[in-house]
All heavy atoms as an XYZ file, in Angstrom:
673
protein
N     -74.261     27.916     61.703
C     -75.273     26.928     61.449
C     -75.780     26.403     62.782
O     -75.324     25.374     63.271
C     -74.713     25.820     60.567
C     -74.223     26.330     59.218
S     -73.714     25.106     57.982
C     -72.677     24.010     58.849
N     -76.702     27.091     63.370
C     -77.148     26.761     64.730
C     -77.891     25.428     64.850
O     -77.893     24.840     65.924
C     -78.058     27.929     65.095
C     -78.489     28.502     63.797
C     -77.355     28.268     62.839
N     -78.491     24.918     63.797
C     -79.279     23.695     63.904
C     -78.500     22.436     63.510
O     -79.064     21.351     63.481
C     -80.534     23.811     63.033
C     -81.464     24.912     63.509
O     -81.521     25.143     64.742
O     -82.107     25.552     62.670
N     -77.231     22.576     63.241
C     -76.402     21.435     62.872
C     -75.704     20.933     64.133
O     -74.985     21.686     64.790
C     -75.357     21.829     61.800
C     -74.448     20.649     61.487
C     -76.037     22.345     60.544
N     -75.909     19.656     64.487
C     -75.289     19.134     65.712
C     -73.779     19.007     65.555
O     -73.261     18.796     64.461
C     -75.939     17.762     65.882
C     -76.366     17.371     64.512
C     -76.707     18.655     63.800
N     -73.092     19.124     66.678
C     -71.652     18.897     66.686
C     -71.397     17.400     66.537
O     -72.322     16.581     66.612
C     -71.031     19.383     67.998
O     -71.533     18.558     69.068
C     -71.341     20.852     68.255
N     -70.133     17.032     66.342
C     -69.814     15.611     66.246
C     -70.158     14.901     67.554
O     -70.690     13.799     67.538
C     -68.329     15.406     65.908
C     -68.025     15.689     64.463
C     -67.458     16.892     64.086
C     -68.322     14.757     63.475
C     -67.189     17.157     62.755
C     -68.060     15.013     62.147
C     -67.490     16.212     61.778
N     -69.854     15.525     68.678
C     -70.160     14.912     69.972
C     -71.671     14.732     70.125
O     -72.141     13.682     70.561
C     -69.570     15.741     71.126
C     -68.044     15.647     71.088
C     -70.100     15.269     72.485
C     -67.332     16.546     72.077
N     -72.442     15.752     69.760
C     -73.902     15.653     69.829
C     -74.437     14.572     68.898
O     -75.493     14.009     69.143
C     -74.534     17.003     69.477
C     -74.278     18.083     70.507
C     -74.680     19.471     70.040
O     -74.808     19.704     68.813
O     -74.846     20.347     70.913
N     -73.681     14.262     67.851
C     -74.089     13.224     66.903
C     -73.622     11.836     67.325
O     -73.839     10.864     66.608
C     -73.531     13.539     65.507
O     -74.051     14.753     65.035
N     -72.961     11.732     68.482
C     -72.518     10.444     68.990
C     -71.101     10.065     68.597
O     -70.660      8.951     68.851
N     -70.382     10.974     67.965
C     -69.002     10.700     67.570
C     -68.104     11.400     68.584
O     -67.819     12.584     68.485
C     -68.726     11.199     66.144
C     -69.723     10.560     65.166
C     -67.289     10.890     65.738
C     -69.668     11.154     63.777
N     -67.653     10.638     69.597
C     -66.944     11.233     70.732
C     -65.469     11.497     70.468
O     -64.903     12.442     70.987
C     -67.086     10.330     71.958
C     -68.501     10.181     72.433
C     -68.582      9.247     73.604
C     -70.037      9.040     73.985
N     -70.203      8.081     75.049
N     -64.817     10.659     69.705
C     -63.374     10.759     69.542
C     -62.968     11.307     68.183
O     -61.907     10.978     67.667
C     -62.732      9.386     69.753
C     -62.921      8.888     71.169
O     -62.886      9.721     72.083
O     -63.107      7.678     71.357
N     -63.793     12.153     67.608
C     -63.493     12.710     66.290
C     -62.425     13.785     66.404
O     -62.551     14.725     67.166
C     -64.756     13.296     65.665
C     -64.558     13.778     64.253
C     -64.545     12.872     63.209
C     -64.375     15.124     63.976
C     -64.360     13.303     61.912
C     -64.195     15.561     62.682
C     -64.186     14.646     61.648
N     -61.333     13.616     65.667
C     -60.234     14.575     65.661
C     -59.837     14.834     64.215
O     -59.725     13.902     63.424
C     -59.002     14.041     66.434
C     -57.823     14.989     66.323
C     -59.352     13.793     67.888
N     -59.653     16.078     63.893
C     -59.137     16.431     62.578
C     -57.679     16.820     62.751
O     -57.358     17.710     63.531
C     -59.925     17.607     61.955
C     -61.367     17.198     61.689
C     -59.251     18.084     60.674
C     -62.239     18.313     61.167
N     -56.808     16.129     62.061
C     -55.387     16.461     62.077
C     -55.019     17.060     60.734
O     -55.390     16.536     59.687
C     -54.523     15.215     62.301
C     -54.472     14.783     63.749
O     -54.671     15.640     64.618
O     -54.223     13.597     64.004
N     -54.289     18.135     60.780
C     -53.730     18.700     59.566
C     -52.281     19.039     59.849
O     -51.840     19.024     60.988
C     -54.516     19.925     59.083
C     -54.743     20.970     60.160
O     -54.356     20.739     61.316
O     -55.311     22.018     59.859
N     -51.541     19.272     58.813
C     -50.137     19.567     59.024
C     -49.692     20.677     58.089
O     -50.322     20.954     57.079
C     -49.264     18.321     58.870
C     -49.449     17.533     57.601
C     -50.212     16.408     57.443
C     -48.860     17.799     56.317
N     -50.131     15.960     56.144
C     -49.304     16.812     55.427
C     -48.008     18.776     55.834
C     -48.917     16.758     54.095
C     -47.629     18.732     54.496
C     -48.080     17.722     53.649
N     -48.601     21.291     58.501
C     -47.990     22.362     57.738
C     -46.500     22.064     57.681
O     -45.915     21.630     58.667
C     -48.217     23.734     58.411
C     -47.500     24.838     57.666
C     -49.702     24.037     58.536
N     -45.905     22.282     56.543
C     -44.476     22.051     56.420
C     -43.856     23.016     55.435
O     -44.566     23.707     54.699
N     -42.569     23.057     55.450
C     -41.827     23.891     54.507
C     -41.320     23.025     53.369
O     -40.821     21.922     53.598
C     -40.638     24.555     55.195
C     -40.954     25.536     56.314
C     -39.657     26.038     56.943
C     -41.763     26.694     55.787
N     -41.444     23.537     52.167
C     -40.916     22.853     50.993
C     -39.902     23.765     50.322
O     -40.017     24.984     50.378
C     -42.046     22.519     50.010
C     -43.157     21.619     50.546
C     -44.266     21.482     49.519
C     -42.610     20.256     50.925
N     -38.923     23.171     49.688
C     -37.894     23.926     48.965
C     -37.945     23.515     47.498
O     -38.480     22.452     47.154
C     -36.524     23.628     49.558
N     -37.395     24.347     46.644
C     -37.376     23.992     45.218
C     -36.634     22.671     44.973
O     -35.726     22.305     45.720
C     -36.615     25.149     44.568
C     -36.755     26.287     45.525
C     -36.805     25.654     46.892
N     -37.034     21.984     43.915
C     -36.339     20.748     43.527
C     -34.857     21.057     43.335
O     -34.476     22.158     42.948
C     -36.948     20.201     42.233
N     -34.047     20.085     43.635
C     -32.591     20.160     43.485
C     -31.920     21.115     44.473
O     -30.766     21.495     44.280
C     -32.209     20.506     42.048
C     -32.685     19.460     41.052
C     -32.229     19.773     39.645
C     -32.808     18.727     38.702
N     -32.462     18.994     37.309
N     -32.643     21.515     45.537
C     -31.989     22.286     46.592
C     -30.957     21.365     47.245
O     -31.286     20.229     47.595
C     -33.000     22.774     47.647
O     -33.965     23.602     47.005
C     -32.318     23.540     48.763
N     -29.728     21.811     47.399
C     -28.701     20.937     47.994
C     -29.099     20.440     49.387
O     -29.660     21.182     50.196
C     -27.467     21.846     48.067
C     -27.698     22.886     47.013
C     -29.186     23.108     46.998
N     -28.806     19.173     49.639
C     -29.154     18.537     50.912
C     -28.609     19.297     52.122
O     -29.320     19.422     53.131
C     -28.669     17.083     50.903
C     -29.108     16.274     52.097
C     -30.583     15.968     52.082
C     -30.912     14.969     53.171
N     -32.342     14.770     53.335
N     -27.388     19.839     52.081
C     -26.906     20.601     53.248
C     -27.801     21.814     53.566
O     -27.985     22.152     54.743
C     -25.498     21.036     52.850
C     -25.052     20.014     51.860
C     -26.307     19.652     51.098
N     -28.354     22.441     52.570
C     -29.247     23.582     52.811
C     -30.561     23.091     53.413
O     -31.078     23.689     54.361
C     -29.480     24.376     51.513
C     -28.172     25.060     51.109
C     -30.608     25.387     51.671
C     -28.207     25.764     49.779
N     -31.087     21.995     52.886
C     -32.307     21.400     53.447
C     -32.081     21.051     54.912
O     -32.909     21.339     55.774
C     -32.727     20.142     52.656
C     -33.057     20.485     51.206
C     -33.879     19.418     53.345
C     -34.260     21.358     51.018
N     -30.945     20.426     55.210
C     -30.639     20.036     56.593
C     -30.523     21.258     57.504
O     -30.987     21.228     58.651
C     -29.361     19.211     56.642
C     -29.545     17.842     56.019
O     -30.656     17.346     55.872
N     -28.440     17.232     55.621
N     -29.908     22.324     57.011
C     -29.764     23.539     57.818
C     -31.129     24.168     58.099
O     -31.404     24.602     59.219
C     -28.860     24.537     57.095
C     -28.519     25.743     57.927
C     -27.461     26.599     57.260
C     -27.082     27.750     58.190
N     -25.958     28.514     57.690
N     -31.999     24.211     57.094
C     -33.355     24.737     57.292
C     -34.127     23.882     58.291
O     -34.823     24.403     59.170
C     -34.108     24.805     55.962
C     -33.645     25.861     54.977
C     -34.289     25.636     53.610
C     -33.973     27.252     55.501
N     -34.012     22.560     58.150
C     -34.710     21.656     59.060
C     -34.212     21.829     60.488
O     -35.008     21.861     61.433
C     -34.541     20.207     58.605
C     -35.379     19.248     59.418
O     -36.601     19.318     59.393
N     -34.726     18.360     60.145
N     -32.905     21.966     60.658
C     -32.338     22.165     61.993
C     -32.854     23.469     62.604
O     -33.248     23.501     63.772
C     -30.813     22.184     61.928
C     -30.165     22.402     63.277
C     -28.643     22.479     63.180
O     -28.058     22.368     62.113
N     -28.010     22.656     64.321
N     -32.874     24.536     61.819
C     -33.343     25.830     62.328
C     -34.821     25.759     62.704
O     -35.230     26.276     63.750
C     -33.105     26.922     61.290
N     -35.628     25.123     61.871
C     -37.053     24.986     62.166
C     -37.271     24.167     63.430
O     -38.072     24.538     64.295
C     -37.789     24.351     60.986
C     -39.285     24.138     61.167
C     -40.005     25.456     61.425
C     -39.870     23.437     59.955
N     -36.537     23.058     63.563
C     -36.669     22.227     64.763
C     -36.265     22.990     66.021
O     -36.890     22.823     67.074
C     -35.860     20.943     64.632
C     -36.550     19.914     63.772
O     -37.772     19.871     63.699
N     -35.771     19.084     63.112
N     -35.236     23.832     65.914
C     -34.832     24.635     67.073
C     -35.959     25.574     67.491
O     -36.232     25.737     68.685
C     -33.563     25.421     66.747
C     -32.321     24.558     66.694
C     -31.076     25.314     66.251
O     -31.119     26.556     66.137
O     -30.054     24.647     66.010
N     -36.611     26.186     66.527
C     -37.743     27.078     66.837
C     -38.892     26.290     67.441
O     -39.467     26.688     68.457
C     -38.197     27.828     65.569
C     -37.112     28.797     65.107
C     -39.527     28.548     65.811
C     -37.322     29.350     63.714
N     -39.232     25.163     66.826
C     -40.365     24.368     67.307
C     -40.105     23.762     68.681
O     -41.041     23.498     69.425
C     -40.689     23.259     66.294
C     -41.170     23.729     64.929
C     -41.360     22.536     64.002
C     -42.449     24.545     65.041
N     -38.842     23.537     69.018
C     -38.495     22.980     70.328
C     -38.267     24.043     71.396
O     -38.182     23.714     72.580
C     -37.237     22.104     70.212
C     -37.538     20.752     69.618
O     -38.505     20.109     69.974
N     -36.691     20.320     68.698
N     -38.159     25.299     70.992
C     -37.879     26.353     71.972
C     -39.121     26.644     72.814
O     -40.250     26.504     72.336
C     -37.439     27.635     71.262
O     -38.537     28.258     70.613
N     -38.933     27.043     74.068
C     -40.083     27.393     74.905
C     -40.937     28.497     74.266
O     -42.164     28.436     74.313
C     -39.449     27.869     76.206
C     -38.120     27.202     76.256
C     -37.669     27.110     74.822
N     -40.283     29.489     73.664
C     -41.028     30.587     73.039
C     -41.836     30.096     71.835
O     -42.989     30.475     71.655
C     -40.071     31.703     72.592
C     -39.293     32.349     73.711
C     -38.008     31.594     74.057
O     -37.656     30.594     73.395
O     -37.361     32.000     75.033
N     -41.199     29.266     71.014
C     -41.883     28.727     69.834
C     -43.069     27.858     70.223
O     -44.159     27.974     69.662
N     -42.856     26.984     71.207
C     -43.944     26.119     71.679
C     -45.099     26.946     72.237
O     -46.265     26.675     71.943
C     -43.442     25.152     72.753
C     -42.592     24.039     72.234
C     -42.146     23.139     73.390
C     -41.285     22.012     72.908
N     -40.874     21.125     74.003
N     -44.776     27.962     73.047
C     -45.820     28.788     73.654
C     -46.627     29.530     72.594
O     -47.856     29.598     72.674
C     -45.198     29.777     74.642
N     -45.940     30.075     71.607
C     -46.635     30.818     70.551
C     -47.576     29.892     69.779
O     -48.732     30.242     69.530
C     -45.621     31.463     69.603
C     -46.235     32.271     68.507
C     -46.947     33.487     69.046
C     -47.413     34.386     67.927
N     -48.171     35.535     68.413
N     -47.090     28.720     69.415
C     -47.926     27.781     68.677
C     -49.099     27.292     69.529
O     -50.233     27.217     69.055
C     -47.087     26.606     68.176
C     -46.073     26.962     67.092
C     -45.145     25.787     66.823
C     -46.761     27.404     65.813
N     -48.821     26.958     70.791
C     -49.902     26.491     71.667
C     -50.968     27.560     71.865
O     -52.143     27.245     72.008
C     -49.338     26.041     73.009
C     -48.636     24.691     73.013
C     -47.974     24.437     74.373
C     -49.589     23.571     72.661
N     -50.569     28.832     71.844
C     -51.553     29.907     71.991
C     -52.512     29.947     70.808
O     -53.594     30.518     70.899
C     -50.851     31.267     72.142
O     -50.324     31.713     70.904
N     -52.120     29.301     69.702
C     -52.975     29.226     68.512
C     -53.603     27.839     68.365
O     -54.202     27.522     67.346
C     -52.161     29.563     67.260
C     -51.616     30.977     67.257
S     -50.712     31.382     65.744
C     -49.166     30.514     66.014
N     -53.427     26.983     69.395
C     -53.994     25.639     69.354
C     -53.204     24.680     68.484
O     -53.733     23.679     68.019
N     -51.926     24.968     68.277
C     -51.087     24.143     67.407
C     -50.075     23.378     68.255
O     -49.398     23.954     69.096
C     -50.356     25.012     66.362
C     -51.365     25.729     65.476
C     -49.396     24.168     65.534
C     -50.757     26.751     64.548
N     -49.997     22.082     68.025
C     -49.053     21.212     68.711
C     -47.991     20.801     67.705
O     -48.294     20.105     66.739
C     -49.765     19.976     69.269
C     -50.870     20.318     70.218
C     -52.153     20.537     69.757
C     -50.614     20.443     71.573
C     -53.173     20.869     70.630
C     -51.628     20.782     72.453
C     -52.909     20.993     71.975
N     -46.767     21.226     67.898
C     -45.686     20.939     66.961
C     -45.034     19.608     67.269
O     -44.859     19.241     68.425
C     -44.651     22.055     67.004
N     -44.669     18.907     66.221
C     -43.925     17.653     66.323
C     -42.718     17.748     65.410
O     -42.743     17.269     64.281
C     -44.806     16.468     65.908
O     -45.947     16.377     66.706
N     -41.655     18.395     65.877
C     -40.469     18.528     65.030
C     -39.938     17.159     64.617
O     -40.126     16.169     65.323
C     -39.465     19.235     65.934
C     -40.285     19.873     67.005
C     -41.480     18.992     67.191
N     -39.294     17.122     63.475
C     -38.783     15.841     63.012
C     -37.792     15.990     61.886
O     -37.270     17.076     61.626
N     -37.569     14.895     61.208
C     -36.596     14.849     60.130
C     -37.275     15.102     58.787
O     -38.495     14.974     58.656
C     -35.912     13.479     60.075
O     -36.887     12.493     59.712
C     -35.275     13.120     61.412
N     -36.463     15.414     57.805
C     -37.014     15.587     56.454
C     -37.584     14.270     55.945
O     -38.596     14.271     55.246
C     -35.934     16.120     55.486
O     -34.819     15.246     55.494
C     -35.487     17.505     55.894
N     -36.962     13.158     56.298
C     -37.470     11.852     55.848
C     -38.858     11.571     56.409
O     -39.725     11.047     55.701
C     -36.510     10.730     56.244
C     -35.215     10.765     55.445
O     -35.195     11.348     54.341
O     -34.207     10.211     55.938
N     -39.091     11.923     57.690
C     -40.426     11.725     58.274
C     -41.464     12.611     57.594
O     -42.609     12.202     57.392
C     -40.409     11.992     59.781
C     -39.789     10.908     60.649
C     -39.743     11.362     62.097
C     -40.565      9.610     60.523
N     -41.066     13.821     57.226
C     -41.987     14.716     56.547
C     -42.337     14.184     55.158
O     -43.502     14.194     54.751
C     -41.410     16.122     56.464
C     -42.345     17.114     55.837
C     -43.596     17.355     56.368
C     -41.974     17.800     54.701
C     -44.470     18.262     55.793
C     -42.833     18.713     54.114
C     -44.085     18.946     54.659
N     -41.350     13.686     54.444
C     -41.614     13.086     53.131
C     -42.550     11.894     53.281
O     -43.505     11.731     52.514
C     -40.291     12.678     52.446
C     -39.508     13.934     52.057
C     -40.548     11.791     51.234
C     -38.071     13.671     51.652
N     -42.304     11.066     54.288
C     -43.172      9.912     54.555
C     -44.601     10.369     54.825
O     -45.565      9.767     54.346
C     -42.623      9.116     55.739
C     -43.433      7.897     56.102
C     -42.885      7.171     57.316
O     -41.693      7.329     57.646
O     -43.677      6.455     57.957
N     -44.750     11.449     55.599
C     -46.071     11.996     55.904
C     -46.797     12.401     54.616
O     -47.952     12.068     54.409
C     -45.946     13.209     56.828
C     -47.251     13.922     57.114
C     -48.162     13.131     58.017
O     -47.702     12.606     59.014
N     -49.422     13.042     57.694
N     -46.106     13.119     53.764
C     -46.728     13.572     52.518
C     -47.113     12.395     51.628
O     -48.205     12.372     51.059
C     -45.800     14.524     51.763
C     -45.633     15.862     52.446
S     -44.756     17.071     51.430
C     -43.152     16.317     51.277
N     -46.242     11.397     51.529
C     -46.524     10.227     50.703
C     -47.719      9.462     51.260
O     -48.643      9.099     50.535
C     -45.272      9.321     50.599
C     -45.621      7.975     49.986
C     -44.184     10.018     49.792
N     -47.707      9.225     52.573
C     -48.803      8.469     53.187
C     -50.129      9.209     53.086
O     -51.161      8.599     52.836
C     -48.482      8.143     54.648
C     -47.472      7.037     54.771
O     -47.364      6.170     53.924
N     -46.698      7.071     55.833
N     -50.117     10.519     53.292
C     -51.359     11.283     53.161
C     -51.855     11.252     51.730
O     -53.055     11.191     51.483
C     -51.166     12.727     53.621
C     -51.201     12.862     55.136
O     -51.397     11.836     55.824
O     -51.038     13.988     55.627
N     -50.948     11.271     50.777
C     -51.337     11.189     49.371
C     -51.949      9.849     49.021
O     -52.739      9.730     48.083
N     -51.604      8.818     49.803
C     -52.162      7.480     49.598
C     -53.391      7.227     50.465
O     -53.895      6.121     50.516
C     -51.101      6.409     49.910
C     -49.986      6.404     48.913
O     -50.184      6.728     47.751
N     -48.803      6.042     49.353
N     -53.838      8.255     51.186
C     -54.991      8.091     52.061
C     -54.650      7.514     53.415
O     -55.531      7.129     54.170
N     -53.365      7.426     53.733
C     -52.919      6.920     55.030
C     -52.338      8.065     55.834
O     -51.854      9.032     55.281
C     -51.845      5.843     54.856
C     -52.354      4.680     54.048
O     -53.462      4.228     54.230
N     -51.534      4.210     53.114
N     -52.338      7.941     57.140
C     -51.736      8.960     57.991
C     -50.587      8.337     58.755
O     -50.706      7.260     59.298
C     -52.777      9.513     58.967
O     -52.194     10.497     59.774
N     -49.446      9.034     58.792
C     -48.274      8.520     59.518
C     -47.907      9.499     60.614
O     -48.735      9.886     61.416
C     -47.126      8.305     58.540
N     -46.691      9.953     60.610
C     -46.188     10.860     61.641
C     -46.506     12.295     61.251
O     -46.058     12.769     60.224
C     -44.677     10.703     61.792
C     -44.284      9.304     62.171
O     -44.788      8.779     63.147
N     -43.415      8.686     61.409
N     -47.235     12.994     62.085
C     -47.563     14.386     61.806
C     -46.395     15.284     62.146
O     -45.711     15.057     63.125
C     -48.790     14.828     62.607
C     -50.047     14.192     62.098
O     -50.111     13.747     60.964
N     -51.059     14.147     62.932
N     -46.224     16.310     61.343
C     -45.167     17.276     61.618
C     -45.703     18.351     62.527
O     -45.383     18.418     63.696
C     -44.627     17.854     60.318
N     -46.532     19.177     62.026
C     -47.194     20.180     62.846
C     -48.681     20.007     62.637
O     -49.145     19.992     61.513
C     -46.770     21.600     62.448
C     -47.529     22.644     63.247
C     -45.281     21.768     62.634
N     -49.434     19.844     63.692
C     -50.872     19.648     63.540
C     -51.635     20.416     64.599
O     -51.102     20.826     65.606
C     -51.221     18.169     63.569
C     -50.812     17.468     64.842
N     -49.535     17.005     65.050
C     -51.504     17.179     65.944
C     -49.457     16.449     66.239
N     -50.635     16.540     66.813
N     -52.909     20.619     64.320
C     -53.757     21.327     65.272
C     -54.919     20.432     65.666
O     -55.351     19.592     64.896
C     -54.269     22.629     64.672
O     -55.062     22.367     63.546
N     -55.390     20.645     66.853
C     -56.590     19.948     67.354
C     -57.580     21.019     67.747
O     -57.248     21.945     68.455
C     -56.266     19.083     68.566
C     -55.362     17.957     68.279
N     -55.776     16.800     67.682
C     -54.027     17.813     68.456
C     -54.754     15.994     67.544
N     -53.680     16.582     68.000
N     -58.781     20.888     67.289
C     -59.737     21.901     67.676
C     -61.119     21.638     67.195
O     -61.446     20.705     66.566
C-alpha cells in the first residue's frame, strides 16, 4: 500500500506493537511437569544461542515464571498489558 503513510509519517512517533507467544499445557497437567517445561524454556531463552536466534528474527525474549505468564494472559484479556513473555518490535 504505497499511498498509506507510516505511523511516524502520521505523527505517531512512539507507536509500538507488542505481541507475545507462550506455551500452554493441557488442563490438569501436574505442576512439577509445568515447572520443568518452564525451566527448560527459560534456559533456552537465556542462552546466548537462543537469544541470538530470536534476535535474528527481531524477537526480544523475557523469560519468566508461569505466574507472570498467567497474569499476562489475564491482563491482556481484560484489555490491560502487564509483563510480556516473548514479544517482538518491528
